[in-house]
Residue frames as qw, qx, qy, qz and C-alpha x, y, z in Angstrom:
[[0.001, -0.875, -0.485, 0.007, 0.04, -0.01, 0.03],
 [0.324, -0.745, 0.100, 0.574, 2.85, 2.39, 0.69],
 [0.395, -0.034, 0.600, 0.695, 4.02, 1.90, -2.88],
 [0.137, 0.665, 0.644, 0.352, 0.62, 2.90, -4.19],
 [0.201, -0.921, -0.224, 0.246, 0.51, 6.01, -1.99],
 [0.429, -0.537, 0.315, 0.655, 4.10, 6.95, -3.02],
 [0.288, 0.138, 0.659, 0.681, 3.04, 6.86, -6.67],
 [0.189, 0.020, -0.051, -0.980, 0.16, 9.19, -6.02],
 [0.409, -0.313, -0.768, -0.380, -2.76, 6.77, -5.82],
 [0.511, -0.324, 0.316, -0.731, -5.64, 7.13, -3.45],
 [0.356, 0.039, -0.934, -0.004, -6.13, 3.72, -1.77],
 [0.703, -0.322, 0.110, -0.624, -9.28, 2.28, -0.20],
 [0.131, 0.203, -0.958, 0.157, -8.68, -0.84, 1.98],
 [0.745, -0.156, -0.116, -0.638, -11.62, -3.17, 2.31],
 [0.334, -0.261, 0.871, -0.246, -11.93, -6.20, 4.54],
 [0.712, 0.065, -0.470, -0.517, -13.34, -9.35, 2.93],
 [0.099, 0.128, -0.915, 0.369, -12.85, -11.41, 6.11],
 [0.400, -0.497, -0.741, -0.210, -15.87, -13.21, 7.46],
 [0.362, -0.678, -0.519, 0.374, -17.90, -11.22, 9.97],
 [0.075, 0.977, 0.118, 0.162, -17.68, -7.57, 10.71],
 [0.729, -0.358, 0.029, 0.583, -13.97, -6.92, 10.71],
 [0.199, 0.980, -0.018, -0.009, -12.14, -3.65, 10.09],
 [0.765, 0.252, -0.138, 0.576, -8.53, -3.13, 8.98],
 [0.342, -0.937, 0.005, 0.064, -6.86, -1.09, 11.69],
 [0.319, -0.672, 0.601, 0.292, -3.29, -2.32, 11.32],
 [0.827, 0.469, -0.137, -0.279, -2.68, -3.66, 7.79],
 [0.080, 0.617, -0.783, 0.022, 0.54, -5.36, 8.72],
 [0.350, -0.088, 0.911, -0.202, -1.38, -8.54, 9.75],
 [0.689, 0.494, 0.330, -0.414, -3.48, -8.67, 6.63],
 [0.415, -0.104, 0.706, 0.564, -2.90, -10.11, 3.12],
 [0.412, 0.438, -0.161, -0.783, -4.18, -8.64, -0.14],
 [0.618, 0.222, 0.754, -0.007, -6.46, -10.98, -2.06],
 [0.444, 0.538, 0.524, 0.490, -7.27, -8.71, -5.00],
 [0.105, -0.490, -0.064, 0.863, -7.24, -5.12, -6.11],
 [0.382, 0.715, 0.557, 0.181, -9.39, -3.04, -8.45],
 [0.791, 0.525, -0.215, -0.230, -8.17, -2.11, -10.97],
 [0.962, -0.051, 0.040, 0.267, -5.66, -4.85, -11.68],
 [0.461, -0.613, 0.288, 0.573, -1.93, -4.03, -11.56],
 [0.413, 0.014, 0.577, 0.705, -0.71, -2.25, -14.62],
 [0.181, 0.804, 0.561, 0.078, -3.85, -0.15, -15.21],
 [0.332, 0.067, 0.065, 0.939, -3.17, 3.34, -16.48],
 [0.180, -0.393, -0.211, -0.877, -5.05, 6.56, -16.01],
 [0.621, -0.538, -0.560, -0.110, -6.31, 5.54, -12.58],
 [0.028, -0.623, 0.365, -0.691, -6.21, 7.63, -9.44],
 [0.618, -0.389, 0.429, -0.531, -8.00, 5.37, -6.93],
 [0.483, 0.180, -0.856, -0.044, -7.23, 1.72, -6.12],
 [0.765, -0.400, 0.124, -0.490, -9.34, -0.59, -3.97],
 [0.243, 0.352, -0.884, 0.187, -7.46, -3.26, -1.99],
 [0.826, -0.302, -0.120, -0.460, -9.45, -6.22, -0.71],
 [0.229, 0.454, -0.789, 0.346, -7.76, -8.14, 2.11],
 [0.847, -0.397, -0.317, -0.157, -8.21, -10.92, 4.70],
 [0.507, -0.747, 0.421, -0.083, -6.33, -11.51, 7.97],
 [0.188, 0.582, -0.781, -0.125, -3.10, -13.51, 7.52],
 [0.331, -0.111, 0.914, -0.209, -4.53, -16.63, 9.15],
 [0.650, 0.483, 0.440, -0.388, -7.41, -16.67, 6.60],
 [0.432, 0.046, 0.677, 0.594, -7.41, -17.69, 2.95],
 [0.267, 0.275, -0.229, -0.895, -8.63, -15.59, 0.05]]
């Protein structure tokens, strides 16, 4: 996520973990997917969908 911010992107982090979970400290989460996909051009906002490290995508 730091890389995206450093390149000027606005980043939305979304939890896709079961239950009502919120991402407070993203160091113990893994990214499952992002929208748009890596390599997209002319995009300012990126959505990151993550689960806790102990969970699978």
